[in-house]
N, C-alpha and C positions, 0 to 999 in steps of 0.2 A: 431080822430083815436087813438087807444090804443097803448101803447108801444109795445104789441105783434104784432098787425097788422103792425106797423111801421117796426118791425124787419122782419116780413114775407115779406113785401114789398121790403126792402132793399136787403134781401137775394134772393128773386126771381129775381130781376133786375140784381144782380150780377151773378146768376146762368144762366140767359139768355145770358148775355154777354159772359161768359165763354163757354157756350154751342156753341154759334155761332163761336167762335174762335176754339173750339175743332172740330166742324164739318168741318170747312175749312181745318184744318190740316189733318183730317182723309181722306177728299176728295183728298187732294194733295198726301197723301201716297198711296191711292188707284190707283190714275192715274199713279203714277210712278211705283208701284210695281205689279199692276194688271189692266193693261189698258183695257183688254177685260171685266173684271167685271165692271170697271167704265163705259164702253159703255153700258153694260146691265142695269146698274142703270139709265143712261141717258135716255135710251129707255123706261124704266119703268116709270120714270117721265114724259116723253113724252106722255105716255098713261093715265096720270092722277093720278098715284100713288103718295104718299107723302113719306117724309123721317121722320123717328122717331129716336130721340136720347134719350135713356132711362138710367135712373140710377136704377140699380137693387141692392136692399138692402138686402144682404144675410149675415148672420153672418160668415159663413166660406168662401164664395167666392164672395164678392161684385164686381160688375163690371159695366162698362158703355158699352152700345151696341147700335149699329147703324143699322137700318133696313129700308126697304121700307114697306109701308102698303097701302093695296088697299081699295076700297070702301066696301068690305066685312070683313074688319078688319083682313085680312090675312097678316101676316108679313113674310118677308124673311130677315134673318139676314145678314148683309154685313161684319160687323167687330165688334170685341169685345176688349175692353181695360180693363184688370183685374185691380181692385183697389189695389191689393196687389202687391208683387214683381212678376216679370215674364215677358216674351216677349209678345208682341201683337200677337193676334191671327187673 
């Protein structure tokens, strides 16, 4: 494996671990602050939808966002965490 591939592998593993921690924290926030929405998310997951945690790389407004995604690739955004300064949305 090349040095570049090793670097990608290490970063991907670290990203996955951080994403899992972030998703758990976002779920806890959702359950505390918006229990109705948390119930809707649980229902969507029960119908086979999946969760997507995305890193949006934008020069002016980078963000991490969380959504559900169905078999038709239709997404419904649940929560956004701006990468810059500012409150959670």
